[in-house]
N, C-alpha and C positions, 0 to 999 in steps of 0.2 A: 440058542440059549435064552431063557427068560431073563428080562432085565432084573427081576428080583434076585436072581442067582448071580448074574454077571456083575452087577454093581458092587455087592460085598466083596467079590473076588478081586475086582479092580481096585477097590478101596484098600483092601488088605495088601495087595501087591505094591501099591504106592507107599503104604505105611512102612512095610519092610524095606523097600528100596531107600526111602528117606532115612530111616534109622541106620541102616548099614552104611549109606553114603557119608553121613556126617561123622560117624564114629570111626571110620577108617581113613579119614582125611587128616594127615599130619598138620596141614595148615589150619584146619578147624580146631584141632586139639590145642595147638600152639597158641592160637589167638585167645582162647578162653582161660588157659592156665594162669597167666599172671593176674587176670581180673578176678579169678575165683578163689585164689589162695587166702585162707583165713576168714572167709565170709560165712562159714557155717552153712546151714540149710538155705540161707537167703541167697546163696549163689545160684540157686535154682532160677531165680528171676533173671539173672544175667544170661544163663543158658537159654532160657525160654525167649528172651528178647533177641538173642543171636538167632535162634531158630525162626522167629517171626521175620526178622530182617532177611534171612536166607530165603525163606519162602516167598517173600515179596520180590526179591531179586529174580528168583526162578520164575515166578509168575509173570513178571514183566517180559522176560526173555521168551517165555513160552507163548504168551499172547502174540508177541511180534512174530515169533517163528511160525505159529499156526497161520497167521494172516499173510505173512510174506515168506512162506516156506520155500518158494522157488527163487527168491531174490536176496535173501539175507545170508550173509557169510558168518555163520556161527563160529567158525574156527578163528576168524580174525577178531571177533568180539571176545572170545575166550582168551586168546593170546594176550591181548592188551589188559584184560581184567586180571589175568594171572600176575602180570608185572605190578599192577596196582596193589594186588594182595600182598606181594612181597614187600613193597614199600610200607604198607600198613602194618605188617608183622614186625618190621624193623622199628617202626614208631612205637608200637605197643611194648616191644621188648626193651627199648630205650627208656620208656616211661617207667616200666616195672623195675629196671635196674636203678634208676634214680630214686624211686620210692624206697627200695630195699636199703640203699645207702643212707638215705635221710632218716629212715626209721631208727629209733634208738631205744635202748633199754636202760632203765635205771633201777638200782636196788635201794629201797628205802627201809631204814631200820625202824622197827617197832618193838615196843615192850608191852607184853600182855601178862596175864596170870601165869602162863606157862613159860615165861622167860623171854629175853630178847631174841628176835629173829628178823629176817628180811622178807619183804614182799617185792616181787618183780612187777614192773608196770611198763607196758609198751606205749610209746608216744608216737602217734602217727605224724605224717609230714604236715598236717594242717594244724598241729600244735595241741590237739585235744588228746587228753590222756585216756587210754583204754586199759582196764585191768587185764592182766595176762589171762588168756582164754576167753575174754569177753567178746561180745559181738558188736563190732563197729557199725555205724550206719552205712548204708549202701549209697555212695555218692551218685548224683545224677550224671556226672561225667562218665562213670563206668557204664551206666545203663545206655547212654547214647552211643558210647564206643562199641559196646556189644551189638547194638542194633545195626549201626552202619557197617560194622565189620561183616555182619551176616549178609547184608544186602550185597556187598562187594563179592563175598564168597559165592552168593547165589548166581551172580552173573559170570562166574569164572569156572573153568575146568570141567570136571566130570559131571557136574550138575546138569550139563546139557545132555549128556549121554543117558543118565538114569532118570532125569526129570523132564527136560524139554523134549528131547527126541522121542522118548517113550510116549509122552502125552500126545505128541503130534501124530503118532502112528495109529491111534485109535480111530475107528470109523466115524464116530460122531463127536461133536463138541461136548456133549453131556458126559460121555465116557472119559474124554480128556480131562474135563473138570473134576470128575470123581477121582481119577488117578492123582491129579495134582493136589487135591484135598487130602488124600491119604499120605502123599509124599510130605506135605507141609506138616501134618499132624505128627508123623514119625520124626521129622526133623526137630520140631519143638520139644517133644517129650524126651527124645534121646539126649539132646544137648542139655536140657534142663536137668536130667538125671545125672549126666556126667559132671556138670558144674557143681551140683549139690554134693556129689561124692567127693570131689576135690575139696570143696569148702569145708565139709564136715571132717574129713580125714586130717587135713592140715590144722584145723582148729583144735581137734582133740590132741594131736601131737604137740601143739604149742602150749596146751594147758599143762602138759607134763614137763615140757622143756621150752619155756617162753622164748629163749634166745634162738630157737630154730626158725621162728616165723620169718625174719628177714632173709634167712638162708633159703627157705622154700620159695619166697618171692623172687630172690635173685636167680636161683636155679631155673625156675619157670621162665623168667624173662630172658636169660641167656639162650635157652632152648628156642624161645619164640624168635629172638633176633637171628639165630643161626638158620632156622627154617626160612625166615624171610630172605636172607642172603642166597640160600640155595634156590629158593623159588624164583628169584629174579634171574639168577645165572641160568637156571634150566629154561626159563621162558625165552631168554636171549639166544640160546643155542637151538631152540625148537622153532621150526618154520611157522611164521604167523599165518600163512595162507597157503 
């Protein structure tokens, strides 16, 4: 098969594999939910950073696996990475629950030409007031959390099966690189789209009912925490090697 034909097919297969992989991982979804709630379309940046981190983690493991394919124990690396993923999910879930509890809503009375009424305002945990339905700034801490969470996810679990092992199976390093490039692109775009969808949906809902926003954050955080507990428990009962 001509390289001009093979490379697009390899790139596309990597793109599809990366997209499916990240969107079907409950640990991936759980990690981004608390970070994306209420962020509107700007949540896209969080998802994209998670995807970049995930791609970096997969790339590092892939390079090592290709160079040391006969001596590296990917199962052992995966098992310990899964446990760290569980710890990370519990930490993100705990942070989200703390933020949901600290966020508060106030009703301020106003009097205009159409008579007295109330405006609801959300006060974030940093003390800055954000009008209901408004778009708060994207904290640097969230960006770093999403990126490093992605790196850890990239070194764990089924990423090895659809990313690392598949890349190592190609005949040439160039083909492996094309596949990993497609895998990374699919990861970044899919998670960016998912995070943006969560951010836009929850923001629009909170515009209609501002008091729902802390509940969205709390629910997403509880789910993240529970997935983290299950992830650790599952890794402990699964043989590491």
